[in-house]
C-alpha positions in Angstrom: -10.5 124.6 216.3 -10.3 124.1 220.4 -13.0 125.9 222.1 -11.5 126.1 225.4 -8.5 125.1 227.4 -10.5 122.6 229.6 -11.2 120.8 226.8 -8.9 117.4 226.3 -8.2 118.3 223.0 -6.4 121.4 224.1 -4.7 119.7 226.8 -2.6 118.4 223.9 -2.6 121.4 221.0 -2.1 124.7 220.8 -5.0 127.1 219.2 -4.7 129.9 217.1 -7.6 132.4 215.4 -6.6 135.5 214.0 -7.5 137.1 210.7 -9.7 134.7 209.8 -7.7 131.4 210.2 -8.3 129.1 212.8 -5.4 126.0 213.7 -4.6 123.1 216.0 -1.2 121.8 216.4 -0.2 119.2 218.3 2.3 120.5 221.1 3.7 116.7 221.4 5.5 117.3 218.1 7.3 120.3 220.4 7.7 119.4 224.1 6.8 117.1 226.9 5.2 119.2 229.5 3.2 118.9 233.0 -0.3 120.1 233.2 -1.4 120.8 237.2 -4.5 121.9 238.2 -4.1 125.4 240.3 -5.9 126.5 243.2 -6.3 130.1 243.3 -6.1 132.5 240.6 -6.6 129.5 237.4 -9.2 127.1 238.2 -8.3 125.0 235.6 -5.5 122.9 234.2 -2.7 125.5 233.1 0.2 124.9 231.2 2.9 126.5 231.9 6.4 126.9 230.5 8.9 129.7 230.8 12.4 128.6 229.5 14.0 126.0 227.5 17.4 126.8 227.5 19.7 127.5 230.1 23.1 127.7 231.6 25.3 124.6 231.7 25.6 122.8 234.9 28.4 120.2 236.1 25.4 118.5 237.0 24.7 116.3 234.3 20.8 116.5 235.3 20.7 119.9 234.6 22.2 119.5 230.7 19.1 119.0 229.5 18.5 122.8 229.5 21.5 123.0 227.0 20.1 120.4 224.8 19.9 121.6 220.8 16.1 120.2 220.8 15.7 123.0 222.8 16.3 125.6 219.5 14.7 123.3 217.7 11.3 123.4 219.6 11.7 127.4 219.6 12.3 127.9 215.2 9.2 125.1 214.8 7.3 127.6 217.1 8.1 130.9 215.0 7.6 128.9 211.8 4.1 127.7 213.3 3.5 131.6 214.6 4.6 132.9 211.5 1.9 131.2 209.7 -0.9 132.0 212.9 -1.9 135.6 211.6 -0.3 137.4 214.6 2.1 140.2 213.9 1.0 143.0 216.3 1.7 143.2 220.1 -2.3 143.7 220.9 -3.1 140.5 218.7 -0.3 139.0 221.1 -2.3 139.7 224.1 -5.9 139.7 222.3 -4.9 135.7 221.9 -3.9 135.3 225.1 -7.2 136.6 226.4 -9.2 134.2 224.3 -7.8 131.2 225.6 -7.9 132.3 229.1 -4.2 133.1 229.9 -5.2 137.1 230.9 -8.2 137.3 232.7 -7.3 141.0 234.4 -8.0 144.0 232.5 -5.0 145.5 234.2 -3.0 142.8 233.2 -3.9 143.3 229.5 -3.6 146.9 229.8 -0.2 146.6 230.8 0.9 143.7 228.6 -0.5 145.8 225.5 1.4 148.9 226.7 4.7 147.0 226.6 5.3 145.6 223.2 7.2 142.9 223.7 8.7 143.4 220.2 11.3 146.1 221.9 12.7 143.2 224.1 13.3 140.4 221.8 16.8 140.5 219.2 16.4 141.0 215.8 15.7 137.9 213.6 12.9 136.6 216.0 9.8 136.6 216.1 8.7 138.5 219.0 4.9 137.5 219.2 5.8 133.5 219.7 4.1 132.6 223.2 7.6 130.3 223.4 10.9 131.5 225.3 13.4 133.3 222.9 16.8 133.3 223.3 18.1 136.3 224.3 22.0 136.2 224.6 24.2 134.7 227.5 22.1 131.6 228.1 19.4 133.5 229.2 15.9 133.8 227.8 13.0 136.0 227.7 9.7 134.2 229.0 6.6 133.1 226.9 3.9 135.6 227.1 1.4 133.3 228.8 4.3 133.0 231.8 4.8 136.6 231.8 0.8 136.7 232.0 0.3 134.0 234.6 2.8 135.7 237.0 1.5 139.2 236.8 -2.1 138.0 237.5 -0.6 136.0 240.2 1.2 139.3 241.8 -1.6 141.9 240.7 -2.5 142.3 244.4 1.1 143.2 245.2 1.7 145.2 242.2 -0.8 148.4 243.3 0.5 151.5 242.7 2.7 153.0 245.3 4.1 149.5 246.3 7.5 148.2 246.0 8.4 145.3 243.2 11.7 143.1 242.6 12.5 141.1 239.6 15.1 138.9 240.2 16.8 137.8 236.9 15.3 140.4 235.2 17.1 139.5 231.8 15.5 141.8 228.9 13.3 143.8 231.6 10.0 143.0 229.4 8.4 142.1 233.2 10.8 144.6 235.2 9.1 147.5 232.5 5.8 145.8 233.1 5.8 146.2 237.2 7.0 150.1 236.5 3.7 150.6 234.9 1.8 149.0 238.0 3.6 150.7 240.8 3.5 153.7 238.8 5.5 156.8 239.6 4.8 156.6 243.4 6.0 153.3 243.6 9.4 151.2 242.8 10.1 148.6 240.4 13.6 147.2 240.8 15.2 144.3 238.2 18.2 142.3 239.3 20.2 140.8 236.6 23.6 139.1 236.9 25.1 139.9 233.9 26.0 143.2 233.1 25.5 143.3 229.0 21.9 142.2 229.8 21.6 145.0 232.3 23.0 147.4 229.5 20.4 146.1 227.0 17.4 145.8 229.3 18.0 149.9 229.7 18.0 150.2 226.5 15.0 148.1 225.6 13.2 150.2 228.5 14.0 153.6 227.2 12.5 152.4 223.9 9.5 151.9 226.1 6.1 153.2 227.7 8.1 152.5 230.8 10.7 155.1 229.8 9.7 158.0 232.4 9.7 155.8 235.1 13.2 154.9 234.4 14.3 158.6 233.9 12.7 159.8 237.3 13.8 156.1 239.2 11.4 155.1 240.3 12.3 152.1 238.0 15.8 150.5 238.1 17.8 148.0 236.8 20.8 146.8 239.2 23.8 144.5 238.6 23.5 141.7 241.2 23.2 138.3 242.4 19.2 138.2 242.7 19.7 135.2 245.0 20.7 137.8 247.8 17.9 140.0 246.5 18.4 144.4 246.5 17.9 144.8 250.2 18.1 148.7 249.6 14.5 149.2 248.9 13.1 146.4 250.8 10.6 145.0 252.0 9.1 144.7 248.9 5.3 143.9 248.3 5.9 141.1 245.4 9.1 139.6 244.3 9.2 137.8 241.4 12.1 135.3 240.4 12.8 133.9 236.8 15.0 131.1 237.0 14.3 128.1 239.2 16.1 127.7 242.8 17.1 124.4 244.5 14.9 125.8 247.2 13.7 129.3 248.1 16.4 131.9 248.7 16.0 132.9 252.3 17.4 136.7 251.2 14.1 136.9 249.8 12.1 135.9 252.1 13.3 138.4 254.3 13.0 140.7 252.1 9.3 140.1 251.3 7.2 142.3 253.2 4.2 141.2 255.5 1.5 140.7 253.2 3.6 140.7 250.5 3.9 137.8 247.6 6.9 135.6 246.2 6.4 134.0 243.0 9.6 131.4 242.2 10.2 128.2 240.3 12.0 125.9 242.2 13.6 123.0 241.7 16.0 121.0 239.0 14.6 118.6 236.4 10.9 118.6 238.0 10.4 122.5 238.6 7.4 123.7 240.5 5.9 127.2 240.5 5.7 128.3 244.5 3.7 131.4 245.6 5.2 132.2 248.9 3.0 134.9 251.0 3.6 136.3 254.3 1.1 137.2 256.2 0.7 140.5 258.6 2.0 138.3 261.8 5.4 137.3 259.6 4.6 133.5 259.2 4.9 132.1 256.1 3.1 129.9 253.8 4.3 128.0 250.5 2.2 126.6 248.1 2.5 125.1 244.5 0.7 126.6 241.3 2.2 124.8 238.5 4.5 122.4 237.1 6.8 124.8 235.1 10.3 124.7 233.2 12.9 127.7 233.7 16.6 128.0 233.8 18.5 127.3 237.0 19.3 130.4 239.2 22.8 130.2 239.9 26.2 132.2 239.7 27.4 134.4 236.8 30.2 132.0 236.2 28.1 129.1 236.1 25.6 130.5 233.6 28.4 132.0 231.3 30.7 128.6 231.3 30.1 127.0 228.1 28.8 130.4 226.3 
């Protein structure tokens, strides 16, 4: 078993230890990945992938996202995790803690309370650490990706703060945001597929975040996420769950001084960027990790071949 993600064997393998079973599976069988040395929260090489399926695009370079091998990857990972012994949400969180993907007690508490099973379509393995298709050419990101984003935004998700989740999809991360900012804060999800908004309402209503949805401190809206959601701006934290060709200016404008935006940027090669707005209004941007997400695009483009 790989004892630490810093070791070479774990740069090329996924280790699972649960119910007395230890197994090291070469990820080279499943996908090509890039590692990067992050300079803030994660002080060691970090493997990050968000979503492996995506909407179609007129740009042939983006057709990689609709490659059927992505579904094959998900199925292989499901079979692998089916034998891992992880059957419960708290076991998944413990696994992410064991391998350094969750270091914050607060993030662990929130992810334990929001059961991923409630946000994954029936027929899937909910506790697989891989993206899962949720319909309409959209996915729910891998659990370790959610954990990483929550930790990167933790200081901006304190009780009473305002958070915006662009491309909210299943509603999972929006629900986590809601628990972190509490009833005195505001968590807003924006998703341009109405059917996903409707299903995310149901998902959240079945979760620990249901009271926040009922009282209105947690909301999900149909809209073009590239334009943000000005009604509740400025935001202390903004998360974007799809890759933009560049950072949308409306999101920077809606970021509060002292706030942070986490967004994947790029096409084939993508970087998870941290956009921090200082108290004087100046903006800094730096790369956190190499990632792979679905593209941030129009509703029409996303549904073109669906």
